[in-house]
C-alpha positions in Angstrom: 44.5 24.0 30.5 42.7 20.7 29.9 42.1 19.1 26.6 38.7 17.6 25.5 39.2 14.2 24.0 36.3 12.9 21.8 36.8 9.2 22.2 35.3 6.5 19.9 34.2 3.4 21.6 32.9 0.0 20.3 29.5 -0.2 18.7 29.0 -3.7 19.9 32.2 -5.8 20.2 34.2 -4.6 23.2 37.4 -6.0 21.6 37.3 -3.2 19.1 38.5 -0.6 21.6 41.9 0.8 20.5 44.9 1.0 22.8 44.9 4.8 22.4 41.3 5.1 23.4 42.0 2.9 26.5 45.0 5.1 27.4 43.0 8.3 27.2 40.1 6.9 29.3 42.6 5.8 31.9 44.3 9.2 32.1 41.4 11.6 31.8 40.5 13.5 34.9 36.8 13.2 34.1 34.8 11.0 31.7 31.5 12.2 30.5 29.2 9.7 28.9 25.9 9.7 27.0 24.9 6.4 28.6 26.7 5.7 31.9 25.5 2.1 32.1 27.1 1.1 28.8 30.2 3.1 29.5 30.6 1.5 33.0 30.5 -1.9 31.3 33.3 -0.9 28.9 35.4 0.6 31.7 35.0 -2.5 33.8 36.0 -4.6 30.8 39.2 -2.5 30.5 39.9 -2.4 34.3 39.4 1.3 34.5 38.1 2.6 37.8 37.1 6.1 36.7 33.3 6.6 37.3 31.7 8.2 34.2 29.4 11.2 34.7 26.1 11.5 32.7 25.8 14.0 29.9 23.1 13.5 27.3 20.6 15.3 25.1 18.2 15.8 28.0 20.8 17.2 30.4 20.3 20.7 31.7 22.2 23.6 30.3 24.1 23.9 33.5 25.3 20.3 33.2 26.9 21.1 29.8 28.5 24.3 31.2 29.8 22.3 34.2 31.4 19.8 31.8 33.1 22.5 29.9 34.2 24.2 33.1 35.8 20.9 34.2 38.4 21.4 31.4 40.0 24.1 33.6 41.1 21.4 36.0 42.3 18.7 33.6 41.6 16.6 30.6 38.1 15.5 29.8 37.0 12.5 27.8 33.6 12.3 26.2 32.1 9.1 24.9 28.7 8.3 23.4 26.8 5.0 24.0 28.8 3.5 21.1 30.8 4.6 18.1 32.2 8.0 17.4 30.8 10.9 19.5 29.5 14.2 18.3 28.3 12.7 15.0 24.8 11.5 15.7 24.5 12.4 19.3 24.5 15.7 21.4 28.2 15.6 22.1 28.8 18.3 19.5 27.5 20.8 22.1 30.4 20.0 24.4 32.8 20.3 21.5 31.5 23.8 20.7 31.7 24.9 24.3 35.3 23.7 24.5 36.3 25.6 21.4 34.5 28.7 22.6 36.5 28.6 25.9 39.8 28.1 24.1 40.5 24.5 25.1 42.2 22.1 22.7 39.9 19.5 21.2 41.3 16.2 20.0 39.8 13.2 18.3 40.5 9.6 19.3 39.1 7.9 16.2 37.7 4.4 16.1 34.5 2.5 15.6 31.6 4.1 13.7 28.3 2.6 12.6 28.4 4.9 9.6 31.7 3.8 8.2 31.1 0.2 9.2 27.8 0.1 7.3 29.3 1.7 4.2 32.2 -0.8 4.2 29.9 -3.7 3.9 27.4 -2.1 1.5 29.4 -2.6 -1.6 28.9 0.9 -3.0 31.4 2.5 -5.4 30.8 6.2 -4.7 32.9 9.3 -4.0 30.7 10.4 -1.2 27.6 9.9 0.8 24.9 11.7 2.8 24.6 10.8 6.4 21.2 11.6 7.9 21.4 9.9 11.3 18.0 9.5 13.0 15.3 11.2 11.0 13.0 13.8 12.6 9.8 12.3 14.1 7.5 14.8 12.2 6.7 13.4 8.8 6.8 16.8 7.0 10.3 17.6 8.3 11.4 14.0 7.6 10.2 14.1 4.0 11.8 17.4 3.4 15.1 16.2 4.7 14.9 13.0 2.5 14.0 15.0 -0.6 17.0 17.2 -0.1 19.3 14.2 0.3 17.8 12.5 -2.7 18.6 15.6 -4.8 22.3 15.1 -4.2 22.3 11.8 -6.1 24.6 10.3 -3.4 24.2 7.1 -1.3 22.4 7.8 2.0 23.1 6.4 5.4 20.1 6.5 7.9 19.7 5.2 11.4 16.3 3.8 12.3 14.7 2.5 15.6 12.8 -0.7 15.5 9.4 1.0 15.9 10.1 3.4 13.0 11.5 1.1 10.5 8.4 -0.2 8.6 7.0 3.3 8.2 10.4 4.6 7.1 10.9 1.8 4.5 7.5 2.6 3.0 8.3 6.3 2.8 11.6 5.6 1.1 10.0 3.2 -1.4 7.5 5.9 -2.2 10.2 8.4 -2.9 12.8 6.2 -4.5 10.7 3.3 -5.9 10.4 -0.2 -4.6 13.3 -1.4 -6.8 15.8 0.9 -5.2 18.6 -0.9 -3.5 19.1 -0.8 0.3 21.5 -2.6 2.7 20.0 -3.3 6.1 22.6 -3.6 8.9 21.7 -5.0 12.3 23.9 -5.7 15.3 27.1 -4.6 13.6 30.2 -6.2 15.1 28.1 -8.3 17.5 27.5 -12.0 17.7 24.3 -11.9 15.7 25.4 -9.4 13.1 23.3 -9.3 10.0 24.0 -7.5 6.7 21.4 -7.9 4.0 21.3 -6.4 0.6 17.8 -6.1 -0.8 15.3 -3.7 -2.3 13.0 -1.2 -0.6 10.0 -3.3 -1.9 11.3 -6.6 -0.5 12.8 -5.3 2.8 9.6 -5.2 4.9 9.1 -9.0 4.5 12.6 -9.9 5.7 13.1 -11.2 9.2 16.0 -8.8 9.8 13.3 -6.1 9.6 10.3 -7.7 11.1 11.9 -9.7 13.9 15.2 -8.0 14.7 15.2 -5.8 17.8 17.4 -2.7 18.3 18.4 0.0 15.9 19.2 -0.6 12.3 21.6 1.2 9.9 20.3 1.6 6.4 22.6 2.3 3.4 20.6 3.4 0.3 21.9 3.1 -3.2 22.4 6.3 -5.1 19.0 7.5 -6.6 18.5 6.4 -10.2 16.9 9.0 -12.4 14.1 7.6 -14.5 14.9 7.2 -18.2 11.8 9.2 -19.0 9.0 10.8 -16.9 5.7 9.0 -16.8 2.8 10.5 -18.9 0.8 13.3 -17.4 -2.2 11.0 -17.0 -0.1 8.7 -14.7 1.1 11.7 -12.7 -2.4 12.9 -12.2 -3.4 9.4 -11.0 -0.6 9.2 -8.6 -1.2 12.7 -7.4 -4.9 11.8 -6.7 -3.8 8.7 -4.8 -1.5 10.6 -2.6 -4.2 13.1 -1.8 -6.7 10.4 -1.1 -4.2 9.0 1.4 -4.6 12.2 3.5 -1.8 14.4 2.2 -2.4 18.0 1.5 -2.1 19.1 -2.2 1.2 20.8 -1.6 2.6 17.8 0.4 1.4 15.3 -2.3 3.0 17.5 -5.0 6.4 17.5 -3.2 6.4 13.8 -2.7 5.4 13.1 -6.3 8.1 15.4 -7.6 10.7 13.6 -5.4 9.5 10.2 -6.5 10.0 10.9 -10.2 12.8 13.4 -9.9 10.8 16.1 -11.6 10.8 19.9 -10.9 8.2 20.8 -8.3 6.6 23.4 -10.5 5.6 20.7 -13.0 3.6 18.9 -10.3 2.3 22.1 -8.8 0.8 22.9 -12.2 -1.1 19.7 -12.1 -2.4 20.6 -8.7 -3.6 24.0 -9.9 -5.3 22.4 -12.9 -7.0 19.8 -10.7 -8.3 22.6 -8.4 -9.7 24.5 -11.4 -11.5 21.4 -12.6 
């Protein structure tokens, strides 16, 4: 009975591969990869001749079943395009199938963009919330962010280059422009950048406006306001959100998250506004 090895690979610097990861990749009967081009580059660097097979989020159901079935013939290694698999990629599906079929599942730990970013963020916290890549739909994205903010923990978010400006604006609206954020770009690579700033200042930085590729954001724990703003200010902000095109319920939820207030307090303002 074969074992599924979930193998961490470098997130940028190929020298970060561990001896154990290399040994597992050399001995595995089959290597499945989220991005075969990047994995072939790594295998060539290591002098490993195994040819990786493609397995990613758009793979057919049959491909995932075939990968799990391959465990009957020997050990299988799964790697993502960089970092620790099955954390922010579809690899968890293969892990579940292996468990369901009774195969051992083993981790080969190593590089991770999440832990790398947290290590250089300078936060003193007993935990964090990892959100990965946020949903493309704004309503679902905001709902997820509001739930994370309610934990009062630091948040780690992945963002693509085309989504970053919009995401920073949404985060500033929810957390305030003075909220701290660490922007990580090209971690472990030659042009690595780690910049601590605020959500209000971040959009003007070259690491945001000019840097290509994905970014990892580490957001400071939310700070609860010393006192809620007066009702007149809440009504003004509520009107501004609605004028921007948000529905009354959506505007109320965002305003409640922004000021860390119970949603029913803001909903009451919505009802009063409708009556007037």
